[in-house]
N, C-alpha and C positions, 0 to 999 in steps of 0.2 A: 601462434605458429609462426616461426621465422620465414623470410623469403627462401632460404635454402631449404628448409623441410618442406615447404610447399612445392618447391621445384623438384626434389626428390620424390615426394609423394606423385606428383603429375608423371615424371619418368616411369615410376613404378607401375602406375595404373595402365600407362600407355603400353609397357611391355607386357603386363598381363592381359591386356585387351589384344595384343597382337599374338600372344600364345593362344589365347582361346580362339581367336580367328584361324590361326594355322591349324589348330587341332580340328576344328569345325570344317575347314576346307580338306584337310587330309580325310576325314570320315566321309565327307562328300565325294570326294575322289575314289575312296574305297567302294562306296556304294554305286558309283557309276560304272565301276569296273567289275562289280560283282553281278553274277557269277561268271568266272572265266574257265570253270572245269565243271565236271558233273557235281551234282547234290547228291548225298546220300539220305535217304528217307527211311528211318529205323522204325520197325513194327515189332512189337514185344509178343506176338502171337504167330502161329504158322499159317502158311499160305491158305487162302480160302476161308479165313474167319472175317468177321465183321470189320475189323480195324484193318486188315490186309486188303480188303476189297475197297474200303474207303481211301487208304493211301494210294492204291493203284488208280483209281478214278481221278482223284484229285492231282496226283502226282504227274499224270500224263498231261492234264491241262496246264499245270504249274510248268512243266517243261516246255510246252508250247509257247507259253507266255515269256519265259526268260531266255530261250533259245539255248538251253543246256539240258543235257539228259538228267532226270531225277531217278536214280536208282534206288529201288525198294530192297532194303535188307531186313529179312526176317530172323528175330532172334528170340524164340520162345523159350518160356521156362520161368518158373516161380511166379506164376500169375502175372507176366509182364514186366516183373521187377528187374528181371537180368538186363533187358534192353535198357531201362532207364539208368540203371547203374554204368552201363557200357556208354551210353550218351554223355552221361556226367563226367567219364573219363577222358572224352575227346575235346579237341581244341575249340574254344569258343569263337570260331570264325565264319559261322553261317553255312558251312559246307556239310555239317551233319543235323539234319532236321529230324524230330522225332514226331510220329503220330502216336499219340497215347490215349488211353480210355480212362474211364473213372475208376475202374478197379485197380489200374497202377498207380494212380495218383490220389484222388480224393479219398477212396476207400483204404488203400494201403497207409495213408497218413493217418486215418482214423483208427485203424486196427493193430499197427505195428509200432509200438513206443520206440523201438531202436532202429527204425527205418533209416536207411543211410543217405537218403534225400527227403527234400521238401518240396512239393509241387510247385509252389509259387514263390519260394525264395531261390532255390537252386536253378529253376527254370523260369522261362518267360513265355507265358500263354500267348500266342499270337491271334488265334482265331478258333473257335469251335467249328468243326466240320459238320456235325450232326447231333441232335439230342433224339432220343427215342424211347417209346415204352420197351418193355420186354415181352416176349411171347412164351406163354405156357404151351408146350406141345407135348402130345402124347401119341401112342401108336395108332395107325390108321386101321383099326379093327371096329367090330360092332359092339364091343364090350364097353370100351371107354369113349364116350361121344360128348362128354362134359366135365367141368370141373366136379361136379358132384359125384358123377361115375367114377373119376380118378380118386377122389378122397375115399370113396365107399370101398374101391377096390384094394388101394393101399391098406386100409384099416383091417380087411378081411385077408389080405395076403401080404403080411408083414415081411416074411421071408422072401418076396418077390418085388418088394417096393424099394427100388433105388432110383437116383436121379444122377444124370451126368452135368459135369461142371468143369469149367477150364480156368475160373478166375474167383476171387473173393467177392466180385460183384455180384456173381450168379449165385455163389453159396449165400451170401447175406440175403438176398431176395427169396431164394428157395427155403432156407431156414425161417424166414419170416412167414411165408406161406405155410410151412408146417406148424408153426407156433399158432397162427390163427386158425388152421383147420384141424388140427389134432392128428394130422396124418403122419405115420412114421415113414421114414426114408433114409437110406444110406448113400452118401456121396461117392461118386466114382470119378476119379479125375481123368481129364482129357487135356490136350494140347491146344485145343482151339474150339470155338463154338461149332464150326464145321463138324469137327469129328464128333462133338456132343450129339447133335442132331442126327447124324449118321448112325450113332450108337442106338438111338431111339429107334430110328427106322429099322436098324437090323435087330432089334429085339433085345440088345444087351443091356439096355437100361430101360426102366418104365416111363421116365418122362425127364423133361429138362426145361429149364427157362433160361432163354438166351436172347441175344440181339436178332433183329430182323434179317440181315443181308443174307446170312447161311440157311436161315430158316425158311424163309419165303419160298424158294426154287422147291423145297422138298415138300412143303405144304401145298403149292400148286401141283405138284407132280403127283400127288396122293401117296406120298411115302409115309407121311406123318400127318397128325390132325392138330391144327391150332385151337387149343381149349379156351384161351383168353388172353387178353393184353393187359400188362399192370396198368393201374391207375383208374382214372374214372370216366375216360372217353375211349372210344373204340378207334381203331386205325382206319385211315381212309383206305389202306390197301387191303384190310380185311374186315369189310363192312358188316359181315355176317357173324363175326366172332365177338362174343360179348366183353366188355371190360371186366376187371377183377371185381370192381364196385358192383356192377350188374350180377356177376356171379355170387355176389353175397359177401365179398371180403374186401372192403374199400380200405382197409389199412395196408394192403399189400399195393402200394402206390410208387414204387421206387422206378425212376427213370434213370437212364444213363446217357452219357455222351463220349464223344470222340473229338479230340482237337490236335492242333499244331503247336509244337513248342520248339524253342531253341534254348541253349544254355544262357542263364541270366548274364553272363558276362560278354555276350554277343555285341560288338559295336553296334550303337542304337541306330545308326543309318542303315546297316545291312539288316538288322532285325526288322525295321521298319519296311525296308524293300520287300523281304521275304513275306512280311504279314500283308502287304498291299497287294502283292502279286497273288497270295494264296486266296485273299478275299475276292480278287478279280476271278480266279478260277472257279470260285464257289458261286460267284454271280452268273456263271455262263448258264444259260437255260438248259442245255443238254445235260449238264452235271447235276442241276438241280432235279431234273426228271428222273433221272437214274437213281439219284439218292432217295426220292420219293417212292420210287418202284421197290426199294429195299425195306419200306415201311419205317422211314426215319423222317425227321424233320430238318430240312437243310439249314446249316449255319451261316457262317460268315459275317458276324457281328465283330465290333472292336474288342481288342485284347484285353483292355480294362474290365469290360463287362464279363468276359471269361473268366478272368481272375477271380472277380467277385462270385461267380457261380462256383467255382472251385472252393474257395474259403467256405462258402456256406454250406456246400455239400459235405466237407469233412465233418463239420458239425453234426449234420443230418445223419450221416452214417454212423457216426460215434454213438449218437443216441439210439439207433435202431440196434447196434450190436449191443449196447447195455441193457435194453428192454428184452432181447431175445436172448441174453446171457450166453453169448457165443465167445469162443476162445479160439485164436489162431496163433499158429506157431510161426517164426520167422523162417 
């Protein structure tokens, strides 16, 4: 290589290094000034549901941490997918954050071949808010006091056997429950898990399998009865309620999660700042105690760990759908 070429190469490398340094400095400045206006936190379900409660709890602490309002925007519909598609259409500037659940992300990716988004390619998982078993709940009467009672009643009264649901996550779990028990039941759609459980309390549906936040208050108030929790372990908040394994159905072991996402094109420094402050919010003892009171396991781990969980769940749910021979329409 000639001296001239070496000189040109050195100048080029120096210029490239300067550009990189300038870009890094610009990102650092952007993160330092972020946020300078309210952040919108989009939830794909109606107010009162589990994800809405998670968003409001974490959003308030996040607002305290960053010194800007965090405004919750509920955009229910299509099992939460409308909200995801909406967020995908927004600027990737960090001012639109999404609290999304297994149903909208991993399950949707597993069951809809023509889904307009991918949970870990179009979005950046920042941290999990909570993971949790689901609760099987029925009416608070003297006829149905156990899973065995529910199955027997459903088989004896197929015309009265229906279940409430608000997302594919609950449909898959309930249909798996039906598959393993042989119990007939027809799905009745609602907009949120809160509405689901209120329908059980009001006698409009026989039972439902849903998340803890909207279920626990109704159980504690004697409006519905918790019959089992999915998986092999009991919930610390429902110590007297058997697990599905204890009830005789260990295969009904689906657990779900909720987490915080931004668009994949969000500047790394800004995404990292949101992730860091979100994890700081989830580390707050008061926040963790309130999450535990909702019968969930508090999250707050690294984003890469969350991404791996999502990719693994996509395969898990696809396997369940295939085994149960379920069909979903977009």
